[in-house]
VMD Tcl script that draws the C-alpha trace (Angstrom):
set ca {
  {9.29 13.01 -9.58}
  {11.33 10.12 -8.21}
  {14.73 9.33 -9.67}
  {14.29 5.75 -8.47}
  {10.64 4.63 -8.79}
  {9.37 1.70 -6.78}
  {8.52 -0.14 -9.99}
  {8.46 0.18 -13.75}
  {7.91 -2.51 -16.38}
  {10.64 -3.83 -18.65}
  {9.39 -3.66 -22.26}
  {12.59 -4.40 -24.15}
  {11.54 -7.66 -25.83}
  {9.05 -8.33 -28.63}
  {6.26 -6.23 -27.12}
  {6.29 -3.54 -29.81}
  {6.62 -6.02 -32.68}
  {3.72 -8.14 -31.45}
  {1.47 -5.14 -30.81}
  {2.21 -3.83 -34.28}
  {1.28 -7.23 -35.64}
  {-2.11 -6.86 -33.93}
  {-2.57 -3.41 -35.44}
  {-1.54 -4.54 -38.90}
  {-3.93 -7.50 -38.77}
  {-6.76 -5.38 -37.21}
  {-7.27 -8.11 -34.56}
  {-7.25 -5.79 -31.55}
  {-10.18 -6.96 -29.40}
  {-10.72 -10.23 -27.55}
  {-10.32 -12.46 -30.60}
  {-6.96 -13.12 -32.18}
  {-4.09 -15.55 -32.24}
  {-2.15 -13.94 -29.41}
  {-4.91 -14.64 -26.87}
  {-4.83 -18.40 -27.45}
  {-1.04 -18.55 -27.71}
  {-0.50 -16.58 -24.53}
  {-2.94 -18.81 -22.63}
  {-1.27 -21.98 -23.88}
  {2.28 -20.81 -23.20}
  {1.33 -19.53 -19.75}
  {-0.10 -22.92 -18.81}
  {3.01 -24.67 -20.08}
  {5.24 -22.37 -18.05}
  {3.32 -22.71 -14.78}
  {2.53 -26.43 -15.07}
  {-1.27 -26.32 -15.21}
  {-3.63 -27.86 -17.73}
  {-6.07 -25.04 -18.47}
  {-5.95 -21.25 -18.46}
  {-8.25 -18.48 -19.64}
  {-7.13 -14.87 -19.86}
  {-9.16 -12.01 -18.39}
  {-9.09 -8.24 -18.27}
  {-7.46 -7.84 -14.82}
  {-6.51 -9.70 -11.68}
  {-9.54 -8.66 -9.65}
  {-12.03 -10.04 -12.15}
  {-9.90 -13.19 -12.29}
  {-10.61 -13.71 -8.59}
  {-14.31 -12.96 -9.02}
  {-14.55 -15.30 -12.00}
  {-12.82 -18.10 -10.09}
  {-15.28 -17.77 -7.21}
  {-18.25 -17.65 -9.59}
  {-17.00 -20.75 -11.39}
  {-16.89 -22.55 -8.02}
  {-20.47 -21.52 -7.30}
  {-19.58 -19.53 -4.17}
  {-22.29 -17.08 -3.15}
  {-24.60 -15.81 -0.40}
  {-24.47 -17.83 2.82}
  {-20.96 -19.12 2.11}
  {-17.79 -18.17 3.99}
  {-14.35 -17.91 2.40}
  {-11.28 -17.84 4.64}
  {-8.69 -15.28 3.50}
  {-5.60 -13.67 5.06}
  {-6.17 -10.18 6.38}
  {-2.67 -9.19 5.22}
  {-3.37 -8.94 1.51}
  {-4.31 -6.47 -1.20}
  {-7.94 -5.42 -0.98}
  {-9.02 -7.16 -4.20}
  {-8.67 -10.60 -2.60}
  {-11.37 -9.70 -0.11}
  {-13.53 -7.53 -2.35}
  {-13.89 -10.36 -4.87}
  {-15.39 -12.55 -2.14}
  {-17.88 -9.83 -1.24}
  {-18.84 -9.37 -4.91}
  {-20.29 -12.90 -4.87}
  {-22.35 -12.23 -1.73}
  {-20.16 -14.54 0.35}
  {-18.56 -13.54 3.65}
  {-14.78 -13.13 4.05}
  {-13.37 -14.66 7.24}
  {-9.97 -13.21 8.14}
  {-6.97 -15.15 9.41}
  {-3.62 -14.02 10.76}
  {-0.15 -14.43 9.23}
  {3.00 -16.34 10.09}
  {5.75 -14.05 11.43}
  {8.58 -15.57 9.39}
  {7.09 -16.00 5.92}
  {4.30 -13.38 6.31}
  {1.88 -15.87 4.73}
  {-1.49 -17.16 5.93}
  {-1.30 -19.14 9.20}
  {-2.62 -22.71 8.60}
  {-3.43 -23.17 12.29}
  {-5.57 -20.04 12.27}
  {-7.34 -21.38 9.19}
  {-8.32 -24.47 11.21}
  {-9.62 -22.28 14.02}
  {-11.82 -20.28 11.66}
  {-13.58 -23.22 9.99}
  {-17.36 -23.33 10.37}
  {-20.14 -25.33 8.68}
  {-20.49 -22.36 6.30}
  {-16.87 -22.50 5.10}
  {-17.01 -23.06 1.34}
  {-13.48 -22.07 0.38}
  {-10.00 -21.08 1.53}
  {-8.24 -18.40 -0.48}
  {-4.48 -18.49 -0.06}
  {-2.55 -15.40 -1.15}
  {1.11 -15.88 -2.02}
  {2.05 -12.49 -0.63}
  {4.85 -10.47 -2.25}
  {6.04 -13.52 -4.18}
  {6.62 -15.88 -1.25}
  {4.59 -19.12 -1.42}
  {2.23 -20.08 1.37}
  {2.84 -23.28 3.32}
  {0.66 -25.36 1.02}
  {0.89 -28.91 2.43}
  {-1.23 -28.39 5.57}
  {-3.72 -26.19 3.74}
  {-4.15 -28.65 0.86}
  {-4.60 -31.50 3.33}
  {-7.16 -29.54 5.35}
  {-9.20 -28.60 2.28}
  {-9.20 -32.19 1.02}
  {-10.26 -33.60 4.39}
  {-13.14 -31.14 4.71}
  {-14.13 -31.02 1.00}
  {-13.46 -27.27 0.94}
  {-12.51 -25.47 -2.24}
  {-8.94 -24.12 -2.41}
  {-8.41 -20.90 -4.35}
  {-4.88 -19.58 -4.95}
  {-4.37 -15.84 -5.43}
  {-1.05 -15.75 -7.30}
  {-1.31 -12.09 -8.35}
  {2.09 -11.33 -6.80}
  {3.70 -14.74 -7.22}
  {4.28 -15.53 -10.86}
  {7.33 -17.82 -10.95}
  {7.19 -18.73 -7.25}
  {7.75 -22.39 -6.40}
  {6.65 -24.53 -3.46}
  {8.66 -27.75 -3.22}
  {9.53 -27.49 -6.90}
  {5.99 -26.81 -8.14}
  {4.64 -23.52 -9.38}
  {2.10 -21.86 -7.14}
  {-1.29 -21.95 -8.80}
  {-1.02 -25.68 -9.45}
  {-2.16 -26.81 -5.98}
  {-5.70 -25.49 -5.65}
  {-8.98 -26.19 -7.37}
  {-8.52 -22.92 -9.20}
  {-5.98 -20.08 -9.18}
  {-5.61 -16.55 -10.47}
  {-2.87 -14.21 -11.66}
  {-2.59 -10.48 -12.26}
  {-0.65 -8.80 -15.06}
  {-0.93 -5.18 -13.92}
  {1.90 -2.88 -14.93}
  {3.88 -3.50 -11.74}
  {3.70 -7.29 -11.85}
  {6.62 -9.57 -12.75}
  {5.15 -10.03 -16.21}
  {2.61 -7.49 -17.41}
  {-0.01 -6.97 -20.07}
  {-0.74 -3.42 -18.88}
  {-3.99 -4.60 -17.32}
  {-4.87 -8.26 -17.39}
  {-5.11 -11.53 -15.53}
  {-5.45 -15.28 -15.88}
  {-7.60 -17.99 -14.31}
  {-5.94 -21.41 -14.27}
  {-7.09 -24.85 -13.17}
  {-6.44 -28.55 -13.68}
  {-10.18 -29.22 -13.68}
  {-11.76 -29.19 -17.14}
  {-15.25 -28.44 -15.80}
  {-14.05 -25.43 -13.85}
  {-12.21 -24.25 -16.93}
  {-15.34 -24.55 -19.07}
  {-17.38 -22.70 -16.46}
  {-14.79 -19.92 -16.28}
  {-14.79 -19.47 -20.06}
  {-18.59 -19.54 -20.11}
  {-19.04 -16.89 -17.42}
  {-16.27 -14.58 -18.69}
  {-17.85 -14.29 -22.16}
  {-21.31 -12.94 -21.23}
  {-22.65 -16.45 -20.60}
  {-22.71 -17.21 -24.31}
  {-23.87 -20.73 -25.11}
  {-21.26 -22.90 -26.82}
  {-23.27 -24.08 -29.81}
  {-25.86 -21.39 -30.42}
  {-24.90 -17.95 -31.67}
  {-26.12 -15.01 -29.55}
  {-27.86 -17.35 -27.12}
  {-26.98 -16.70 -23.46}
  {-27.93 -19.26 -20.83}
  {-26.42 -17.74 -17.68}
  {-25.86 -14.21 -16.42}
  {-22.26 -13.73 -17.45}
  {-19.60 -11.01 -17.53}
  {-17.40 -9.31 -20.06}
  {-14.04 -10.23 -18.54}
  {-12.12 -11.00 -21.73}
  {-8.52 -9.97 -22.47}
  {-7.74 -8.13 -25.70}
  {-5.44 -9.50 -28.35}
  {-3.16 -6.46 -27.83}
  {-2.78 -7.21 -24.12}
  {-2.12 -10.87 -24.87}
  {0.54 -9.86 -27.41}
  {2.34 -7.89 -24.70}
  {1.91 -10.81 -22.30}
  {3.43 -13.28 -24.72}
  {6.47 -11.03 -25.22}
  {6.80 -10.73 -21.44}
  {6.50 -14.47 -20.95}
  {9.39 -14.98 -23.34}
  {11.56 -13.00 -20.89}
  {10.16 -14.49 -17.69}
  {13.26 -16.44 -16.67}
  {15.42 -13.34 -17.10}
  {13.02 -11.20 -15.04}
  {12.83 -13.73 -12.22}
  {16.60 -14.24 -12.06}
  {17.14 -10.49 -12.00}
  {14.64 -9.95 -9.20}
  {16.33 -12.57 -7.05}
  {19.67 -10.95 -7.77}
  {18.30 -7.56 -6.70}
  {17.03 -9.09 -3.46}
  {20.55 -10.40 -2.85}
  {22.02 -6.93 -3.42}
  {19.64 -5.50 -0.82}
  {20.58 -8.21 1.70}
  {24.26 -7.39 1.20}
  {23.77 -3.63 1.27}
  {21.59 -3.60 4.37}
  {23.58 -6.08 6.44}
  {24.44 -4.85 9.89}
  {21.58 -2.37 10.33}
  {18.35 -3.02 12.27}
  {16.04 -3.89 9.40}
  {14.68 -7.29 8.40}
  {14.49 -8.24 4.71}
  {11.68 -10.60 3.76}
  {13.42 -13.96 3.70}
  {12.92 -17.14 1.71}
  {11.66 -20.15 3.67}
  {13.08 -23.64 3.08}
  {11.67 -25.63 0.13}
  {10.35 -22.58 -1.72}
  {11.49 -20.18 -4.40}
  {10.61 -16.59 -3.55}
  {10.05 -14.64 -6.77}
  {10.52 -11.28 -4.98}
  {7.74 -9.44 -6.76}
  {8.65 -6.72 -4.29}
  {11.70 -6.63 -2.05}
  {10.24 -5.78 1.34}
  {11.70 -4.99 4.72}
  {10.57 -4.43 8.30}
  {11.80 -1.59 10.49}
  {12.25 -2.28 14.22}
  {9.42 0.00 15.38}
  {6.22 1.02 13.60}
  {6.93 4.68 14.36}
  {10.05 4.52 12.18}
  {8.25 3.37 9.03}
  {6.78 6.64 7.76}
  {9.81 8.79 8.68}
  {12.07 6.35 6.78}
  {9.78 6.51 3.75}
  {9.87 10.32 3.90}
  {13.66 10.26 4.22}
  {13.91 8.10 1.10}
  {11.42 10.27 -0.78}
  {13.58 13.32 -0.10}
  {16.45 11.39 -1.71}
  {14.32 10.75 -4.81}
  {13.50 7.15 -3.87}
  {9.90 5.95 -4.09}
  {8.71 3.31 -1.62}
  {5.35 1.91 -0.54}
  {4.05 0.61 2.76}
  {3.13 -3.03 3.15}
  {-0.57 -3.66 2.71}
  {-2.69 -2.58 5.65}
  {-4.55 -5.53 7.17}
  {-7.97 -5.55 5.54}
  {-9.82 -6.13 8.82}
  {-8.71 -2.62 9.89}
  {-10.31 -0.87 6.89}
  {-13.64 0.90 7.48}
  {-15.88 -1.35 5.37}
  {-14.49 -4.50 7.03}
  {-13.97 -3.17 10.57}
  {-17.56 -3.33 11.81}
  {-16.74 -6.38 13.88}
  {-13.69 -5.80 16.07}
  {-10.91 -8.33 15.44}
  {-7.31 -8.78 16.45}
  {-4.73 -10.32 14.12}
  {-1.53 -9.33 15.90}
  {1.07 -10.73 13.49}
  {-0.57 -9.18 10.42}
  {-0.98 -5.87 12.26}
  {2.65 -5.87 13.36}
  {3.87 -6.60 9.82}
  {1.49 -4.12 8.23}
  {2.62 -1.22 10.43}
  {6.36 -1.93 10.07}
  {6.75 -2.96 6.43}
  {8.13 -1.10 3.41}
  {8.40 -2.14 -0.24}
  {11.63 -1.07 -1.91}
  {12.34 -0.40 -5.61}
  {12.66 -3.82 -7.25}
  {11.97 -3.75 -10.98}
  {13.97 -6.04 -13.30}
  {16.15 -3.36 -14.92}
  {17.06 -1.73 -11.62}
  {20.84 -1.50 -11.60}
  {23.27 -2.20 -8.78}
  {24.16 1.48 -8.45}
  {20.53 2.40 -7.74}
  {20.19 -0.39 -5.17}
  {23.37 0.86 -3.52}
  {21.90 4.37 -3.35}
  {18.76 3.05 -1.66}
  {20.87 1.11 0.84}
  {23.03 4.15 1.61}
  {19.95 6.26 2.24}
  {18.50 3.66 4.60}
  {21.81 3.45 6.45}
  {21.86 7.24 6.78}
  {18.44 7.12 8.43}
  {19.63 4.61 11.05}
  {23.03 6.22 11.60}
}
mol new
graphics top color blue
foreach p $ca { graphics top sphere $p radius 0.5 }
foreach p [lrange $ca 0 end-1] q [lrange $ca 1 end] { graphics top cylinder $p $q radius 0.2 }
display resetview
């Protein structure tokens, strides 16, 4: 048991009151006032026109791709340095993921590598705003517009992140969020699909609800899915959204504490690029040599501190490694990176303990 876990949700707002309201009203499934309210308030907060809630972040990605009509014979460009769901969702549709490398400073998808990987089969580009840092959106948006390629934003880790003053998720044709228990705002399990395109919104709603026709009860006109969020989850999400500004400010403060506490030792904290706001879903660092990563994590574990490695590049995993590829930046980051405890109610004294333990390792 860790005395300092890598993450735990903050549930000190109206979560309990809203859930009890669901129980008292008996509206506990996918119909109820909290679902609609949460969707509306989420769109208002992130600056998009339409949003539909779903049962988790992975199905949000799948639903977005289905709404775009992506399927067999299509290619979708995606960073290899990402959580597996980004890639799996592409495969669920029958399309082919095409991996690109990362930028060494921001750790985000490399726009120049995206250009190199374009083929006549490229149907979409999926950007992933990794660990809360926005991708460099201008060149990617321009490229997708020039080539009439769909742009999908995976914002699972980037709620509250800004690129040139705009929320991520507002740049692409369609975007997705995750509300898993370790995300900046949580519904336990849950997700959201957002878009500024009314047709894509209607298609997303249609497919997520078993393909039910709009004006004919129990008549289904497409093969759909049961991807709906429950009223209970939406109630939790609404309570979390009410605290979003506090959570985001606290996470940025925690990142500042780590930068102060780890100054002068040979580790590199994930930095914020110009013109963006990093939401610091996780505070992450790089050790100088890949061989130091696991020993440092073990050293911290012995001190009661839980950490996690950065995501392993997906092209190195068995089901995606049939064709040998090299993505040197992503590989270098993936072998050297560690995620540190960074939940909103993490106090300064715990951050200081983590920093002291890291300093002890490098002493």
